[in-house]
RODO-2510 file (C-alpha; in nm, 4 decimals, decimal comma):
residues 247
     n   res          X          Y          Z
     1     m     9,9904    16,1483    16,4756
     2     l    10,1590    16,2193    16,1425
     3     q    10,0157    16,5192    15,9620
     4     n     9,9578    16,5843    15,5935
     5     i     9,9639    16,9608    15,5447
     6     e     9,9086    16,9801    15,1691
     7     g     9,7778    17,3230    15,0769
     8     q     9,9376    17,4872    15,3816
     9     k    10,2480    17,6999    15,4279
    10     v    10,5724    17,5436    15,5425
    11     p    10,6818    17,6347    15,8974
    12     q    10,8675    17,9644    15,9333
    13     v    11,1987    17,8820    16,0993
    14     v    11,5670    17,9705    16,0803
    15     f    11,8090    17,6903    15,9992
    16     k    12,1584    17,7084    16,1490
    17     t    12,3887    17,6043    15,8668
    18     r    12,7661    17,5892    15,8554
    19     q    12,9403    17,7104    15,5402
    20     g    13,3186    17,6915    15,5569
    21     s    13,4142    17,8324    15,8960
    22     e    13,1055    18,0494    15,9389
    23     w    12,7579    18,0030    16,0768
    24     i    12,4983    18,1090    15,8190
    25     d    12,1326    18,1515    15,9082
    26     v    11,8941    18,0359    15,6352
    27     s    11,5266    18,1205    15,6727
    28     s    11,2288    17,9300    15,5365
    29     d    11,1594    18,2217    15,3044
    30     e    11,5105    18,2036    15,1607
    31     l    11,4609    17,8362    15,0841
    32     f    11,1043    17,8398    14,9571
    33     k    10,9702    18,1834    14,8654
    34     g    10,9129    18,2215    14,4912
    35     r    11,0722    17,8827    14,4236
    36     t    10,9806    17,5207    14,3518
    37     v    11,1578    17,2947    14,5990
    38     v    11,1586    16,9206    14,6631
    39     v    11,2306    16,8244    15,0236
    40     f    11,2965    16,4772    15,1518
    41     s    11,3353    16,4321    15,5241
    42     l    11,4736    16,1286    15,6976
    43     p    11,5492    15,9897    16,0443
    44     g    11,9232    16,0464    16,0561
    45     a    12,2519    16,1064    15,8812
    46     f    12,4749    15,8023    15,8253
    47     t    12,1876    15,5610    15,8934
    48     p    12,1539    15,2575    15,6608
    49     t    11,8490    15,3248    15,4399
    50     c    11,9198    15,6967    15,4255
    51     s    12,2777    15,6405    15,3079
    52     s    12,2298    15,3402    15,0812
    53     s    11,9073    15,4367    14,9035
    54     h    11,7352    15,7630    14,9888
    55     v    12,0181    16,0127    14,9362
    56     p    12,1987    15,8421    14,6438
    57     r    11,8857    15,8130    14,4275
    58     y    11,7793    16,1711    14,4926
    59     n    12,1305    16,2844    14,4070
    60     q    12,1140    16,0882    14,0812
    61     l    11,7683    16,2143    13,9853
    62     t    11,8116    16,5791    14,0854
    63     p    11,9147    16,6852    13,7313
    64     a    11,5984    16,5187    13,5968
    65     l    11,3878    16,6958    13,8606
    66     k    11,5457    17,0292    13,7703
    67     q    11,4628    16,9686    13,4047
    68     q    11,0991    16,9572    13,5181
    69     g    11,1140    17,2981    13,6859
    70     v    11,2414    17,2142    14,0333
    71     d    11,4802    17,4837    14,1586
    72     e    11,6373    17,2893    14,4431
    73     v    11,6313    16,9494    14,6105
    74     v    11,6767    16,9595    14,9878
    75     c    11,7727    16,6763    15,2201
    76     m    11,6645    16,7510    15,5774
    77     s    11,7270    16,5713    15,9030
    78     v    11,7197    16,6427    16,2752
    79     n    12,0980    16,6585    16,2920
    80     d    12,3425    16,9427    16,3458
    81     a    12,5219    17,1261    16,0642
    82     f    12,8580    16,9557    16,1197
    83     v    12,7047    16,6096    16,0900
    84     m    12,5028    16,7029    15,7807
    85     n    12,8036    16,8596    15,6056
    86     q    13,0237    16,5574    15,6726
    87     w    12,7506    16,3210    15,5563
    88     q    12,7078    16,5141    15,2321
    89     r    13,0831    16,4919    15,1659
    90     e    13,0896    16,1192    15,2371
    91     q    12,7891    16,0622    15,0095
    92     h    12,9395    16,2760    14,7285
    93     a    12,5904    16,4253    14,7068
    94     d    12,6837    16,7489    14,5335
    95     q    12,3489    16,7793    14,3520
    96     i    12,1518    16,8159    14,6763
    97     t    12,1338    17,0883    14,9429
    98     f    12,1681    16,9434    15,2924
    99     i    11,9784    17,1407    15,5584
   100     p    12,0231    17,0679    15,9314
   101     d    11,7108    17,0914    16,1452
   102     g    11,9150    17,0521    16,4609
   103     n    11,6507    17,1849    16,7000
   104     a    11,3709    17,0041    16,5116
   105     d    11,1793    17,3317    16,4736
   106     f    11,0845    17,2686    16,1108
   107     t    11,0087    16,8998    16,1623
   108     r    10,7934    16,9758    16,4650
   109     g    10,6067    17,2419    16,2691
   110     m    10,5454    16,9918    15,9905
   111     g    10,3909    16,7476    16,2385
   112     m    10,6595    16,4936    16,1488
   113     l    10,8531    16,4728    16,4765
   114     v    10,8533    16,1201    16,6214
   115     e    10,9996    15,9504    16,9258
   116     k    11,3072    15,7355    16,8588
   117     q    11,4245    15,6923    17,2181
   118     d    11,4190    15,3148    17,1794
   119     l    11,7139    15,3521    16,9402
   120     g    11,8897    15,6192    17,1449
   121     f    11,8026    15,8817    16,8821
   122     g    11,5734    16,1007    17,0915
   123     e    11,3265    16,2865    16,8693
   124     r    11,3750    16,2567    16,4943
   125     s    11,1922    16,3181    16,1688
   126     w    10,9581    16,0618    16,0216
   127     r    11,0574    15,9769    15,6653
   128     y    10,8657    16,1799    15,4062
   129     s    10,9066    16,3907    15,0941
   130     m    10,7169    16,6917    14,9647
   131     l    10,6876    16,9301    14,6736
   132     v    10,6751    17,2946    14,7833
   133     k    10,5813    17,5792    14,5504
   134     n    10,6301    17,9361    14,6736
   135     g    10,6213    17,8175    15,0337
   136     i    10,3007    17,6153    14,9946
   137     v    10,3058    17,2375    15,0248
   138     e    10,1543    17,1006    14,7044
   139     k    10,2160    16,7305    14,7630
   140     m    10,3435    16,5088    15,0451
   141     f    10,4546    16,1485    15,0332
   142     i    10,4508    16,0237    15,3928
   143     e    10,5765    15,6787    15,4789
   144     p    10,3103    15,4540    15,6358
   145     d    10,2830    15,4656    16,0142
   146     l    10,4321    15,1216    16,0700
   147     p    10,6975    14,9879    16,3085
   148     g    11,0578    15,0364    16,2082
   149     d    11,1624    15,2614    15,9232
   150     p    10,9376    15,2013    15,6207
   151     f    11,0664    15,3294    15,2866
   152     e    10,7938    15,2910    15,0265
   153     v    10,6738    15,6274    14,8913
   154     s    10,9202    15,9058    14,9737
   155     d    11,1790    15,7964    14,7168
   156     a    11,3087    16,0078    14,4296
   157     e    11,1378    15,8094    14,1536
   158     t    10,7949    15,8547    14,3122
   159     m    10,8525    16,2299    14,3294
   160     l    10,9767    16,2517    13,9709
   161     h    10,6817    16,0489    13,8417
   162     y    10,4410    16,2759    14,0312
   163     i    10,5938    16,5896    13,8787
   164     a    10,6440    16,4449    13,5308
   165     p    10,4727    16,1069    13,4773
   166     q    10,6309    16,0611    13,1337
   167     a    10,9864    16,1537    13,2349
   168     e    11,2515    15,8987    13,1466
   169     l    11,4834    15,7792    13,4193
   170     p    11,8581    15,8173    13,3598
   171     l    12,0511    15,5043    13,2735
   172     d    12,2421    15,3218    13,5469
   173     v    12,5868    15,2722    13,3932
   174     t    12,9043    15,1214    13,5364
   175     v    13,2354    15,0842    13,3542
   176     f    13,4875    14,8278    13,4762
   177     s    13,8229    14,9559    13,3554
   178     r    14,2010    14,9357    13,3974
   179     e    14,4567    15,2148    13,4148
   180     g    14,6399    15,2627    13,0842
   181     c    14,3761    15,0733    12,8834
   182     p    14,3076    15,2580    12,5525
   183     f    13,9806    15,0700    12,4962
   184     c    13,8640    15,1837    12,8401
   185     v    13,9447    15,5425    12,7451
   186     k    13,7413    15,4987    12,4260
   187     a    13,4425    15,3550    12,6126
   188     k    13,4377    15,6382    12,8634
   189     g    13,4695    15,8918    12,5826
   190     l    13,1742    15,7395    12,3993
   191     l    12,9604    15,7678    12,7109
   192     r    13,0653    16,1268    12,7766
   193     d    12,9982    16,2237    12,4136
   194     a    12,6503    16,0743    12,4482
   195     g    12,5889    16,2732    12,7668
   196     i    12,5570    15,9577    12,9766
   197     e    12,6837    15,9678    13,3348
   198     f    12,8575    15,6581    13,4648
   199     d    13,0397    15,5111    13,7610
   200     e    13,3882    15,3749    13,7015
   201     l    13,5485    15,0856    13,8870
   202     v    13,9212    15,0405    13,8278
   203     l    14,0967    14,7017    13,8340
   204     n    14,3258    14,6488    14,1359
   205     r    14,1989    14,9720    14,2909
   206     d    13,8265    14,9141    14,3291
   207     f    13,7978    14,5452    14,2449
   208     a    14,0039    14,2322    14,1847
   209     e    14,0102    14,0305    13,8642
   210     s    13,8166    13,7537    14,0374
   211     t    13,5361    14,0009    14,1018
   212     i    13,4747    14,0846    13,7377
   213     r    13,4943    13,7161    13,6441
   214     a    13,2315    13,6430    13,9088
   215     v    13,0079    13,9173    13,7697
   216     s    13,0396    13,8546    13,3971
   217     g    13,2303    13,5313    13,3475
   218     r    13,5286    13,7037    13,1839
   219     s    13,8179    13,9212    13,2948
   220     t    13,8733    14,1535    12,9974
   221     v    13,8199    14,5271    13,0269
   222     p    13,6455    14,7491    12,9642
   223     q    13,3164    14,5947    13,0575
   224     v    13,0188    14,8281    13,0405
   225     f    12,6975    14,7487    13,2272
   226     i    12,3791    14,9441    13,1554
   227     n    12,0718    14,8956    13,3734
   228     g    12,2099    14,5717    13,5069
   229     n    12,2920    14,4223    13,1665
   230     l    12,6393    14,3638    13,0236
   231     v    12,6744    14,5593    12,6998
   232     g    13,0367    14,4592    12,6461
   233     g    13,3557    14,6435    12,5573
   234     s    13,4128    14,9622    12,3620
   235     e    13,3072    14,8170    12,0245
   236     e    12,9858    14,6695    12,1626
   237     l    12,9154    14,9976    12,3425
   238     e    12,9639    15,1911    12,0180
   239     s    12,7110    14,9664    11,8436
   240     y    12,4696    14,9949    12,1366
   241     l    12,4824    15,3739    12,1311
   242     a    12,4432    15,3868    11,7527
   243     s    12,1340    15,1657    11,7647
   244     s    11,9896    15,3665    12,0554
   245     q    12,0313    15,6918    11,8643
   246     a    11,8785    15,5390    11,5519
   247     a    11,5751    15,4287    11,7520
***
């Protein structure tokens, strides 16, 4: 039976973390005492939903959460420290703290330990997120007790909207570029000057010319996409940013 422990203290455990070549013990008090912490816990490192959706969105929204008074965002899983560290590197999730609950002590204490023997996983964490203030659980978002691996309420946007209902989400921006392209340099500079983070895909390194034609119908670069919409090249981006600032 999954437990909601809002209003209660988090379990007092010691996490065995690996920093560089040393084992470092981290206690619950060190993580939570006198701090506001968002935790999201998931079934396993390198698993599909965790890697494609759960971790990347929390990593993207962590700066927005910190603007609302969150001190730290923690990703937790019943995996060992080596696995968690490698997963964090592969995910490029430098905004998040990855905490291994290798012995499942914390997850068991939370009432979130579930049987995953049918998948060869043994015992793992159910997917959930929570807001913890000074070691007390203020809010939990627990995925519904349904077959499989539901992912409906423990996402980063739900947590951000709970903490700050009026908070604006960051823009999703991708720049298709080419090495040595001065207009690409200008577009990226405009975005940086505006304080807008973006992903860059480089022609013949990350994509082929046929790819960008399939996406937008043309092969020129740069091509800047914002929230799924093609803004255009550097000149169109400059106009877009000017009109956004004017608004």
